[in-house]
Residue frames relative to the residue before (quaternion, step in Angstrom):
aa qw qx qy qz dx dy dz
X 1.0000 0.0000 0.0000 0.0000 0.00 0.00 0.00
X 0.5750 -0.6153 0.4291 0.3267 3.56 -1.10 0.74
X 0.5441 -0.6192 0.4532 0.3394 3.56 -1.10 0.63
X 0.6854 0.4740 -0.2784 0.4776 3.59 1.24 -0.31
X 0.4193 0.7484 -0.4437 0.2593 3.61 1.25 -0.16
X 0.6775 0.5152 -0.3082 0.4250 3.59 0.80 -0.93
X 0.7006 0.4640 -0.2882 0.4592 3.61 0.91 -0.81
X 0.6610 0.4758 -0.3076 0.4920 3.59 1.26 -0.27
X 0.4794 0.6984 -0.4231 0.3215 3.60 1.24 -0.16
X 0.8081 0.0863 -0.0162 0.5824 3.60 1.03 -0.74
X 0.0793 -0.8417 0.5327 0.0391 3.62 0.44 1.18
X 0.2110 -0.7935 0.5649 0.0821 3.56 -1.04 0.88
X 0.6500 -0.5209 0.3214 0.4503 3.59 1.22 0.24
X 0.8005 -0.2900 0.2155 0.4781 3.52 -1.36 -0.22
X 0.8184 0.2635 -0.2067 0.4669 3.54 -0.97 0.92
X 0.4760 0.6540 -0.4644 0.3607 3.60 1.22 0.11
X 0.7320 -0.4755 0.2812 0.3987 3.59 -1.25 -0.09
X 0.4469 0.6827 -0.4756 0.3288 3.62 1.20 0.04
X 0.4693 -0.6890 0.4680 0.2932 3.61 -0.94 0.81
X 0.4631 -0.6307 0.5380 0.3137 3.54 -1.25 0.49
X 0.6659 -0.4757 0.3746 0.4359 3.56 -1.27 0.22
X 0.6406 0.5238 -0.3241 0.4585 3.58 1.00 -0.78
X 0.6349 0.5188 -0.3339 0.4650 3.61 0.99 -0.74
X 0.6419 0.5130 -0.3252 0.4681 3.59 1.03 -0.75
X 0.6100 0.5349 -0.3471 0.4704 3.60 1.00 -0.80
X 0.6818 0.4768 -0.2863 0.4753 3.58 0.92 -0.89
X 0.6509 0.5277 -0.3139 0.4466 3.62 0.93 -0.88
X 0.7309 0.4117 -0.2212 0.4973 3.57 1.05 -0.79
X 0.4245 -0.7352 0.4326 0.3035 3.59 1.32 0.20
X 0.3718 0.7462 -0.4704 0.2894 3.58 0.97 0.88
X 0.4152 0.7133 -0.4756 0.3043 3.61 1.23 -0.08
X 0.8574 0.0972 -0.1097 0.4933 3.55 -0.78 1.11
X 0.5945 0.6295 -0.3453 0.3620 3.61 1.23 0.02
X 0.6894 0.4418 -0.2973 0.4912 3.62 1.21 0.01
X 0.2091 0.8428 -0.4770 0.1357 3.57 1.15 0.60
X 0.7102 0.4107 -0.2701 0.5040 3.63 1.16 -0.28
X 0.5838 0.5764 -0.3624 0.4422 3.57 1.27 0.23
X 0.2543 -0.7322 0.6139 0.1497 3.54 -1.27 0.59
X 0.0657 -0.8033 0.5917 -0.0164 3.56 -0.86 1.03
X 0.1673 -0.7470 0.6355 0.1010 3.58 -1.02 0.88
X 0.0366 -0.7940 0.6066 -0.0169 3.57 -0.78 1.07
X 0.1656 -0.7786 0.5990 0.0871 3.57 -0.81 1.01
X 0.7572 0.3782 -0.2719 0.4578 3.55 -1.27 0.30
X 0.3453 0.8010 -0.4365 0.2206 3.56 1.14 0.61
X 0.5327 0.6506 -0.4023 0.3620 3.59 1.23 0.09
X 0.8137 0.0344 -0.0128 0.5802 3.60 1.22 -0.24
X 0.8477 0.2983 -0.1559 0.4100 3.51 -1.41 0.08
X 0.8572 -0.0839 0.0880 0.5004 3.52 -1.00 -0.93
X 0.5841 0.5952 -0.3717 0.4078 3.57 1.10 -0.62
X 0.6494 0.5152 -0.3113 0.4647 3.57 0.98 -0.88
X 0.6879 0.4737 -0.2844 0.4707 3.59 0.88 -0.90
X 0.6073 0.5369 -0.3485 0.4706 3.59 1.12 -0.62
X 0.6372 0.5128 -0.3211 0.4774 3.58 0.98 -0.84
X 0.6334 0.5411 -0.3309 0.4433 3.59 0.91 -0.92
X 0.7003 0.4656 -0.2671 0.4705 3.59 0.86 -0.96
X 0.7022 0.4639 -0.2857 0.4583 3.59 0.83 -0.92
X 0.5844 0.5617 -0.3762 0.4488 3.61 1.10 -0.57
X 0.6417 0.5366 -0.3173 0.4468 3.58 1.05 -0.73
X 0.6387 0.5404 -0.3295 0.4376 3.60 1.16 -0.48
X 0.4886 -0.6791 0.4221 0.3492 3.58 1.23 -0.34
X 0.4218 0.7068 -0.4673 0.3228 3.60 1.26 0.07
X 0.4722 -0.6057 0.5455 0.3355 3.56 -1.27 0.43
X 0.1620 -0.8218 0.5434 0.0559 3.58 -0.65 1.12
X 0.1156 -0.7287 0.6707 0.0760 3.52 -1.13 0.83
X 0.0685 -0.8295 0.5526 -0.0435 3.53 -0.66 1.20
X 0.1198 -0.8201 0.5559 0.0632 3.62 0.24 1.21
X 0.0075 0.8116 -0.5825 0.0434 3.57 -1.04 0.79
X 0.4142 -0.6807 0.5411 0.2688 3.54 -1.27 0.40
X 0.7819 0.2138 -0.0915 0.5784 3.59 1.17 -0.58
X 0.2817 -0.8121 0.4892 0.1475 3.56 -0.01 1.33
X 0.6296 0.5465 -0.3361 0.4383 3.59 1.01 -0.75
X 0.6619 0.4967 -0.2963 0.4768 3.56 0.95 -0.90
X 0.6397 0.5231 -0.3220 0.4620 3.58 1.01 -0.81
X 0.6579 0.5101 -0.3158 0.4552 3.59 0.89 -0.90
X 0.6397 0.5161 -0.3206 0.4707 3.58 1.03 -0.77
X 0.6945 0.4927 -0.2753 0.4462 3.58 0.87 -0.97
X 0.7829 0.3469 -0.1625 0.4902 3.58 0.98 -0.84
X 0.3409 0.8069 -0.4411 0.1952 3.57 1.30 0.01
X 0.7252 0.4312 -0.2602 0.4696 3.60 0.97 -0.74
X 0.6093 0.5576 -0.3493 0.4425 3.59 1.28 -0.11
X 0.7979 0.2229 -0.0953 0.5520 3.57 0.96 -0.91
């Protein structure tokens, strides 16, 4: 069973004990280990897309982030890049 199974058994919403994507990247020692990989992430202007970008950026992968609204994307990702 996954080490995260127990914390997902009874989700309580934002801020509960479930790990973020970035915490999982760190727990799995993946920070900086995908530097030769290319990743395309859609939906990066809000929600899960932003958190996915945050986690994948930590891995060192080359990211391509297609968007329909560049201004909205820059606002959403401003603290990451």
